C-alpha positions in Angstrom: -54.8 35.1 38.0 -52.8 36.6 40.9 -49.1 36.3 40.2 -46.8 36.9 43.2 -43.4 38.5 42.8 -40.4 37.1 44.8 -40.6 40.1 47.2 -44.2 39.3 48.0 -43.2 36.1 49.7 -41.9 36.0 53.3 -39.0 33.6 53.8 -41.1 31.5 56.2 -43.3 30.5 53.2 -40.4 29.3 51.0 -40.0 25.5 50.9 -36.3 24.7 51.6 -34.5 23.6 48.5 -33.6 20.1 49.5 -37.2 19.4 50.6 -38.5 20.6 47.2 -36.0 18.3 45.5 -36.9 15.3 47.7 -40.3 15.2 46.0 -41.2 11.6 47.0 -40.7 12.2 50.7 -42.6 15.4 50.6 -45.6 13.9 48.8 -45.6 10.9 51.2 -45.6 13.3 54.2 -48.4 15.3 52.6 -50.5 12.2 52.2 -50.2 11.4 55.9 -51.4 14.7 57.2 -52.4 17.1 54.4 -50.0 19.2 52.4 -50.0 22.3 54.6 -49.6 20.6 57.9 -47.1 18.1 56.7 -44.9 20.8 55.2 -45.1 22.9 58.4 -44.3 20.0 60.8 -41.8 17.9 58.8 -39.5 20.4 57.1 -36.9 20.3 59.9 -37.0 16.5 60.0 -36.4 16.2 56.3 -33.4 18.4 56.1 -29.9 17.0 55.5 -28.5 15.0 58.4 -25.1 16.6 57.9 -26.1 19.7 59.9 -23.8 19.7 62.9 -21.1 21.8 61.1 -18.3 21.7 63.7 -20.5 21.9 66.8 -20.0 19.0 69.2 -17.2 20.1 71.6 -18.6 19.8 75.2 -18.5 22.9 77.4 -18.3 23.2 81.1 -21.0 25.5 82.5 -23.4 26.1 85.3 -27.2 26.4 84.9 -28.5 29.9 85.3 -31.5 30.9 87.5 -32.4 33.4 84.8 -33.4 30.5 82.5 -37.0 30.3 81.3 -38.8 27.6 83.3 -41.4 25.0 82.2 -40.7 25.1 78.4 -39.9 22.0 76.3 -36.6 22.4 74.6 -36.4 22.5 70.8 -34.4 19.5 69.6 -30.8 20.1 68.6 -31.4 18.8 65.1 -34.1 21.4 64.6 -32.0 24.3 66.0 -29.1 23.3 63.7 -31.1 22.7 60.5 -33.6 25.5 60.4 -31.6 28.7 60.4 -31.6 32.4 59.4 -28.0 33.3 58.6 -28.1 35.1 55.3 -24.3 35.2 55.0 -24.7 31.5 54.1 -28.0 31.7 52.1 -31.6 32.8 52.5 -33.2 29.3 52.6 -33.5 27.8 56.0 -31.5 24.7 55.1 -28.6 26.5 53.4 -26.6 27.7 56.4 -26.1 24.2 57.6 -24.8 23.2 54.2 -22.8 26.3 53.2 -21.2 26.9 56.6 -19.7 23.4 56.9 -16.1 24.6 56.1 -16.4 28.0 57.8 -13.2 28.6 59.9 -13.8 29.9 63.4 -10.3 29.5 64.8 -8.3 31.6 65.3 -11.0 34.3 66.2 -10.8 37.6 67.9 -13.4 40.2 69.0 -12.3 43.8 69.3 -13.9 45.9 72.1 -13.5 49.5 71.1 -15.0 53.0 70.9 -15.9 55.0 74.0 -14.1 52.8 76.5 -11.1 53.4 78.8 -9.7 49.9 78.1 -10.1 48.9 74.5 -9.3 45.2 74.0 -8.9 42.5 71.4 -9.9 39.2 72.9 -9.7 35.7 71.6 -12.4 33.2 72.5 -10.5 31.7 75.4 -10.1 35.2 76.9 -13.8 36.0 76.4 -14.8 32.9 78.2 -12.6 33.8 81.1 -14.3 37.1 81.7 -17.2 35.4 83.3 -18.1 31.8 84.0 -20.1 30.0 81.3 -23.8 29.7 82.0 -26.6 27.8 80.4 -29.6 30.1 79.7 -32.8 28.5 78.4 -34.6 31.3 76.4 -37.6 31.5 74.1 -36.5 32.8 70.7 -39.1 34.5 68.4 -38.4 35.1 64.7 -40.0 38.0 63.0 -41.3 35.6 60.3 -43.6 33.9 62.8 -41.7 30.8 64.1 -40.1 30.3 67.5 -37.9 27.9 69.4 -36.7 27.3 73.0 -33.0 27.1 73.0 -30.6 26.3 75.9 -27.8 28.8 75.1 -24.4 28.7 76.7 -22.6 32.0 77.2 -21.6 34.9 79.4 -23.5 38.1 80.2 -22.6 40.8 77.7 -22.4 43.3 80.6 -19.3 41.5 81.9 -17.4 42.3 78.7 -18.6 45.9 78.7 -17.8 46.5 82.4 -14.2 45.1 81.8 -13.7 47.6 79.0 -14.9 50.5 81.3 -17.3 52.6 79.1 -16.8 56.4 79.3 -19.8 58.6 80.3 -20.5 59.4 76.6 -21.2 55.8 75.7 -25.0 55.4 75.1 -25.2 52.6 72.6 -23.4 49.4 71.7 -22.7 48.6 68.0 -21.9 45.1 66.7 -20.4 43.9 63.5 -20.2 40.4 61.9 -17.2 39.1 60.0 -16.9 40.3 56.4 -15.4 37.4 54.4 -17.2 36.7 51.0 -14.8 33.9 50.3 -16.1 31.9 53.3 -19.6 33.4 53.4 -21.2 33.0 50.0 -24.3 35.0 50.9 -22.0 38.1 51.2 -21.4 37.8 47.4 -25.0 38.7 46.9 -26.7 42.1 47.3 -29.1 40.8 50.0 -27.9 43.3 52.6 -25.3 46.0 52.9 -22.5 43.8 54.2 -21.1 43.3 56.8 -24.1 42.6 59.0 -24.4 45.3 61.8 -26.6 45.6 64.8 -27.0 47.7 67.9 -28.5 48.0 71.3 -29.0 50.8 73.8 -26.4 50.6 76.5 -29.0 49.7 79.2 -30.3 46.9 77.0 -26.8 45.6 76.5 -26.2 45.7 80.2 -29.4 43.9 81.1 -28.7 40.5 82.8 -30.8 38.6 80.2 -28.5 39.8 77.3 -25.7 37.3 76.6 -22.9 36.5 74.2 -23.5 32.8 73.4 -20.7 30.4 72.5 -22.7 27.2 72.6 -26.1 25.5 72.8 -27.4 22.2 74.1 -24.1 21.7 76.1 -21.8 22.0 73.1 -20.0 24.7 71.1 -22.0 26.7 68.6 -22.4 25.0 65.2 -21.3 27.3 62.4 -24.9 27.7 61.1 -26.0 29.1 64.5 -23.5 31.9 64.7 -20.2 30.3 65.6 -18.0 31.1 67.3 -19.8 33.9 69.2 -23.2 35.6 68.8 -25.5 37.9 70.6 -28.7 36.7 72.3 -31.4 39.2 73.4 -34.4 37.0 74.2 -37.1 39.7 74.3 -36.3 41.0 70.8 -36.9 39.4 67.4 -34.2 37.0 66.3 -32.6 39.2 63.6 -31.2 41.3 66.5 -29.1 38.3 67.5 -26.1 39.2 65.3 -23.8 36.2 64.6 -20.1 35.6 64.2 -19.2 38.8 65.9 -15.8 40.4 65.3 -16.3 43.9 66.7 -18.2 45.5 69.6 -18.1 49.3 69.8 -19.4 51.6 72.5 -20.8 54.7 70.7 -22.6 57.9 71.6 -25.3 58.0 68.9 -27.8 55.3 67.9 -25.9 53.0 65.4 -27.4 51.9 62.1 -28.6 48.3 61.9 -28.6 46.0 58.8 -32.4 45.4 58.4 -33.4 48.9 59.5 -31.1 50.3 56.8 -32.6 48.0 54.2 -36.3 48.4 55.1 -36.9 51.0 57.8 -40.7 50.8 57.5 -40.5 47.1 58.3 -37.6 46.7 60.8 -37.1 49.2 63.6 -34.0 49.8 65.8 -35.7 48.3 68.9 -37.3 45.3 67.3 -39.0 44.2 70.6 -41.4 41.3 70.3 -44.7 43.1 70.4 -47.9 41.3 69.2 -49.7 44.6 68.8 -47.3 45.8 66.1 -47.7 43.9 62.8 -45.0 43.6 60.2 -46.4 45.4 57.2 -46.8 42.1 55.4 -48.0 39.8 58.1 -49.4 39.7 61.6 -47.2 39.2 64.7 -50.1 38.2 66.9 -49.3 34.5 66.8 -46.3 32.3 66.3 -45.6 28.6 65.5 -43.2 26.8 67.7 -40.9 24.6 65.6 -42.1 21.0 66.0 -45.7 21.9 66.7 -48.8 22.1 64.4 -50.8 24.7 66.3 -50.0 28.4 66.5 -49.7 30.1 69.9 -50.3 33.6 71.0 -47.3 35.8 70.9 -46.3 37.2 74.3 -45.3 40.8 74.9 -41.5 41.1 75.0 -41.5 37.4 74.1 -42.7 36.6 77.7 -40.0 38.6 79.4 -42.1 41.7 80.2 -41.6 41.4 84.0 -37.9 41.7 83.5 -37.5 44.3 80.7 -40.7 46.4 80.4 -39.2 49.0 82.7 -36.5 49.7 80.1 -39.2 51.2 77.9 -41.3 53.1 80.5 -43.0 56.1 78.9 -42.0 55.1 75.3 -44.6 54.6 72.6 -43.7 51.1 71.4 -45.9 51.3 68.3 -43.7 54.2 67.1 -40.4 52.8 68.5 -40.9 49.4 67.0 
């Protein structure tokens, strides 16, 4: 008999805890469609209804021409109940539950490192740097699921330009809040906390890269990275660092959380590339949350026309 160890499972295969406990509903759903399909389709619908975790304040914004066109939006309830945010737990339903009392005000983000004008900005100041825009982006998780999310935010390049990088600045490093009292996942040795991420400076300055403060017309719920997070739509979702407190301009490629933990599985670039499989599963297809069928994964998550030139001449099977 084949016995799998915990590390043999990918998180996309783990049934959320409250679905497992709600056995009657799970079995009833399985009876309607078959266990596999029912579990795949109905997991977001069966999660706790108390998932809005402090989102809900309306935002004033304009719609951006850079938005992805012709895509059906993922419903708000799915975006806010099916999350990867390991600071609040590794199961998809846990962030919505564990982040309910997370305090996001007051909040400041420091802009430092190789800049002429280092700054420490509160959220109101950040949102004054550039008008808020709604950007509809496809988002692809390395685990094989995807969403289409109407983010609200500002271009990251506006923040960087205001800080005036020096000529030595080549990369941008990001850091999440470190607060184990509020973030129970940080009490576990899942990652080397705090969560850190990084981009090349030209990636950070690209018009598609944004700092998001809301989604679906409202402020970010805690479980989706409140109060401010990174969104880079042509990269896998774990690059989108949440609850940012520090942005540093640096000369050398910065370490990143998942690359430090498992360099053979998670590279610095982490571009969506269907030709480069994760060592434990294929990246050739994905499942859009709310759909049964799988769909073909697009190179750069469908943003090749906009970003492929950033990687001209690079071997993207080695620079994964």
